[in-house]
C-alpha positions as CSV (number, residue, x, y, z in Angstrom):
1,X,0.2,-0.3,-0.2
2,X,1.5,3.2,-0.9
3,X,2.5,6.0,1.7
4,X,-0.6,8.5,0.3
5,X,-3.4,5.7,0.4
6,X,-2.3,5.4,4.2
7,X,-2.2,8.1,5.3
8,X,-5.8,8.8,3.4
9,X,-7.2,5.3,5.6
10,X,-6.0,7.2,8.7
11,X,-7.2,10.5,8.1
12,X,-10.7,8.7,7.4
13,X,-10.7,7.0,10.3
14,X,-9.5,10.4,12.2
15,X,-12.9,11.9,10.6
16,X,-15.1,9.2,11.8
17,X,-13.9,9.1,15.4
18,X,-14.2,12.8,15.5
19,X,-17.8,13.0,14.3
20,X,-19.6,10.3,16.4
21,X,-22.6,8.6,15.7
22,X,-25.8,8.1,18.7
23,X,-24.4,5.2,20.9
24,X,-26.5,2.7,20.2
25,X,-30.1,4.6,19.8
26,X,-31.9,1.7,18.4
27,X,-30.6,-0.7,21.6
28,X,-31.4,1.9,24.7
29,X,-34.1,1.1,26.6
30,X,-37.1,3.3,26.8
31,X,-40.5,4.2,28.4
32,X,-43.5,6.5,28.0
33,X,-43.6,9.6,30.2
34,X,-46.8,11.8,29.2
35,X,-47.4,9.9,26.1
36,X,-43.9,10.3,25.0
37,X,-41.4,7.5,24.3
38,X,-38.0,8.6,25.6
39,X,-34.7,6.6,26.8
40,X,-34.8,4.8,30.0
41,X,-31.5,4.3,30.8
42,X,-30.2,4.2,35.0
43,X,-28.2,7.3,34.7
44,X,-30.8,9.5,32.8
45,X,-33.7,7.8,35.4
46,X,-30.9,9.2,38.2
47,X,-30.8,12.4,36.8
48,X,-35.0,12.6,36.8
49,X,-34.6,11.8,40.4
50,X,-32.0,14.4,40.9
51,X,-34.4,17.4,39.3
52,X,-37.4,15.6,41.1
53,X,-36.2,17.2,44.3
54,X,-36.4,20.7,42.8
55,X,-39.3,23.3,43.2
56,X,-42.3,22.4,41.2
57,X,-42.1,24.7,38.2
58,X,-38.3,24.0,38.0
59,X,-38.6,20.0,38.0
60,X,-41.4,21.0,35.6
61,X,-40.1,22.8,33.6
62,X,-37.1,20.5,33.1
63,X,-39.5,17.7,32.2
64,X,-41.7,19.7,29.7
65,X,-38.0,20.6,27.8
66,X,-37.1,17.0,27.5
67,X,-40.5,15.6,26.7
68,X,-40.8,18.3,23.9
69,X,-37.8,17.7,22.6
70,X,-38.3,14.2,22.7
71,X,-41.5,14.2,21.3
72,X,-40.5,16.7,18.0
73,X,-37.5,14.1,17.4
74,X,-39.9,11.1,17.3
75,X,-41.7,12.4,15.2
76,X,-39.4,13.0,12.3
77,X,-38.0,9.0,11.8
78,X,-34.2,10.7,10.4
79,X,-33.8,13.0,12.9
80,X,-34.5,10.1,15.5
81,X,-32.3,7.9,14.2
82,X,-29.2,10.9,14.1
83,X,-29.7,12.4,17.6
84,X,-27.8,11.4,20.5
85,X,-31.1,10.9,22.3
86,X,-29.4,9.7,25.6
87,X,-27.2,12.9,25.5
88,X,-30.5,14.3,24.8
89,X,-32.2,13.6,27.7
90,X,-29.0,14.2,29.9
91,X,-28.8,17.9,28.4
92,X,-32.5,18.7,28.6
93,X,-33.1,17.1,31.8
94,X,-30.1,18.9,34.0
95,X,-29.7,22.5,31.6
96,X,-31.4,24.5,34.9
97,X,-29.0,23.0,37.5
98,X,-28.0,26.5,37.4
99,X,-31.4,27.5,38.5
100,X,-31.2,25.8,42.0
101,X,-31.9,28.4,44.7
102,X,-30.8,26.3,47.8
103,X,-28.5,27.0,50.1
104,X,-25.1,25.9,49.4
105,X,-26.0,24.3,46.0
106,X,-23.4,22.2,44.9
107,X,-24.3,23.5,41.4
108,X,-24.6,27.0,41.5
109,X,-21.6,29.4,41.6
110,X,-20.9,32.7,42.9
111,X,-20.0,34.3,39.2
112,X,-20.6,32.2,36.5
113,X,-23.6,32.8,34.0
114,X,-26.3,30.0,35.0
115,X,-26.3,28.5,31.8
116,X,-22.6,27.8,32.2
117,X,-23.1,26.4,36.0
118,X,-25.6,24.2,34.2
119,X,-23.3,23.2,31.7
120,X,-20.5,22.1,34.5
121,X,-23.0,20.6,36.4
122,X,-24.1,18.6,33.9
123,X,-21.0,17.0,32.9
124,X,-19.6,16.5,36.2
125,X,-23.1,14.9,37.3
126,X,-22.0,12.2,33.9
127,X,-18.6,11.9,34.9
128,X,-19.7,10.7,39.1
129,X,-22.3,8.6,38.0
130,X,-21.4,4.7,38.7
131,X,-22.1,3.9,35.1
132,X,-19.6,6.4,33.5
133,X,-16.6,5.5,31.3
134,X,-14.8,7.4,29.2
135,X,-15.1,5.3,26.0
136,X,-18.9,5.7,26.3
137,X,-19.1,9.4,27.3
138,X,-16.0,10.8,25.0
139,X,-14.7,14.5,25.5
140,X,-16.7,15.2,22.1
141,X,-20.4,13.5,23.4
142,X,-19.8,15.7,27.0
143,X,-19.2,19.0,24.8
144,X,-22.0,18.5,22.8
145,X,-24.2,18.5,26.0
146,X,-21.8,21.2,27.6
147,X,-22.4,23.6,24.4
148,X,-26.5,22.4,24.5
149,X,-26.8,23.9,27.7
150,X,-24.3,26.9,27.7
151,X,-25.6,28.0,24.7
152,X,-29.2,28.2,25.8
153,X,-29.4,31.7,26.6
154,X,-27.3,33.0,24.0
155,X,-29.1,33.5,20.8
156,X,-28.5,32.9,17.1
157,X,-25.4,31.0,17.6
158,X,-27.1,27.0,18.6
159,X,-28.5,26.6,15.0
160,X,-24.8,26.1,13.5
161,X,-23.7,24.1,15.7
162,X,-23.5,19.9,15.6
163,X,-27.5,18.2,15.7
164,X,-26.9,17.3,19.3
165,X,-26.2,20.5,20.7
166,X,-29.0,22.1,18.2
167,X,-31.6,19.6,19.9
168,X,-30.8,20.5,23.5
169,X,-30.9,24.3,23.0
170,X,-33.8,24.2,20.6
171,X,-35.9,22.0,23.7
172,X,-35.4,24.3,25.5
173,X,-36.5,27.1,23.5
174,X,-40.0,25.0,22.9
175,X,-40.7,25.7,26.8
176,X,-40.7,29.1,26.8
177,X,-43.6,31.6,28.8
178,X,-46.3,32.5,27.3
179,X,-46.4,30.4,23.6
180,X,-47.1,26.9,22.0
181,X,-44.4,25.7,20.1
182,X,-45.2,25.4,16.5
183,X,-42.9,22.2,16.4
184,X,-44.1,20.1,18.7
185,X,-47.2,17.7,17.6
186,X,-50.2,19.6,19.9
187,X,-51.5,16.1,21.3
188,X,-48.2,15.1,22.5
189,X,-47.8,19.1,23.7
190,X,-51.1,18.9,25.5
191,X,-50.4,15.8,27.4
192,X,-47.1,16.7,28.3
193,X,-48.1,20.2,29.6
194,X,-51.1,17.9,31.5
195,X,-48.5,16.0,33.7
196,X,-46.7,18.7,33.8
197,X,-48.4,22.1,34.2
198,X,-46.9,25.4,33.2
199,X,-48.9,27.8,35.7
200,X,-46.5,28.6,37.9
201,X,-43.4,28.6,35.4
202,X,-43.5,32.7,34.7
203,X,-43.7,33.3,38.3
204,X,-40.6,31.0,39.0
205,X,-38.8,32.2,36.1
206,X,-39.1,35.9,37.3
207,X,-37.9,35.6,41.1
208,X,-34.8,32.9,40.0
209,X,-33.9,35.7,37.7
210,X,-34.1,38.0,40.3
211,X,-32.7,36.4,42.6
212,X,-29.6,35.8,40.5
213,X,-29.4,39.5,39.9
214,X,-29.4,39.9,43.4
215,X,-26.7,37.1,44.9
216,X,-24.4,36.9,41.7
217,X,-25.1,40.1,39.9
218,X,-21.6,39.7,38.0
219,X,-22.9,36.6,36.3
220,X,-25.9,38.6,34.7
221,X,-24.8,41.5,33.1
222,X,-24.7,41.7,29.6
223,X,-27.3,38.8,29.6
224,X,-30.7,38.5,29.0
225,X,-31.0,37.9,32.7
226,X,-30.1,42.0,33.4
227,X,-33.6,43.6,32.9
228,X,-34.7,41.7,35.6
229,X,-32.1,43.2,38.3
230,X,-32.4,46.6,36.8
231,X,-36.5,46.1,37.6
232,X,-36.6,44.4,40.5
233,X,-33.2,44.6,42.5
234,X,-32.9,47.7,44.7
235,X,-29.4,49.0,44.0
236,X,-28.4,47.2,40.9
237,X,-26.3,48.7,38.5
238,X,-25.3,47.6,35.1
239,X,-23.5,51.1,34.2
240,X,-20.0,50.3,33.1
241,X,-20.6,46.6,32.6
242,X,-21.7,46.4,29.3
243,X,-19.4,45.9,26.1
244,X,-20.3,49.1,24.6
245,X,-19.6,50.7,27.3
246,X,-15.8,49.3,27.8
247,X,-15.3,50.0,24.1
248,X,-16.5,53.6,24.0
249,X,-14.9,54.5,27.0
250,X,-13.1,58.1,26.4
251,X,-14.3,58.2,22.6
252,X,-15.9,61.3,21.6
253,X,-17.9,60.9,18.0
254,X,-17.3,63.1,15.8
255,X,-20.8,65.5,14.4
């Protein structure tokens, strides 16, 4: 075999490793929750058990995020075969670990954006799980989950990422306040919301964002959370914290 042929084969092998396919979706155990078929591995069950300890509004939001995304993926056979369904489950179930307002939360930092807290927390949860194996939970696979969570509060980037990151973040977007996502089959949307109600979500989200601004303001400046501090937290002041402020400091525009 020529040297160039050997190099080509090695390059092809490296490309295959760098672009992992779903880890045996067709062989994963499943269950049905709120009328939606979902992955039912032990690590997914344990992630579910973890968020069930959170206040109802947060638990229900996390579950809706997972199920709304899963229902949409299930409706497209090609998509269902391509998305890493276990990674999607963990990325959506654990995406808001950074919302944990309990005292001495193991997931919440004093200064990071809540999305980054959630991303770090999800990866740490996976690595600490008894089923964790580096050959299964590769760095590439973990990075897809990390990015899917870390980018869910930043608009305009995730549509151009890999399919797993994109679908974790898109699924979070399906559970916004005051709207019904057109992508989700309506009968599935209704069954999910019936089991995991949305009535307390708006207040819960506003209270959480306000708490973030009050307790870790440096993690909220220049983000969509900032206006909650301006509106609801006495003494909160983002003046000088914006990129615009830093870039234009000392500049006088010519008329």
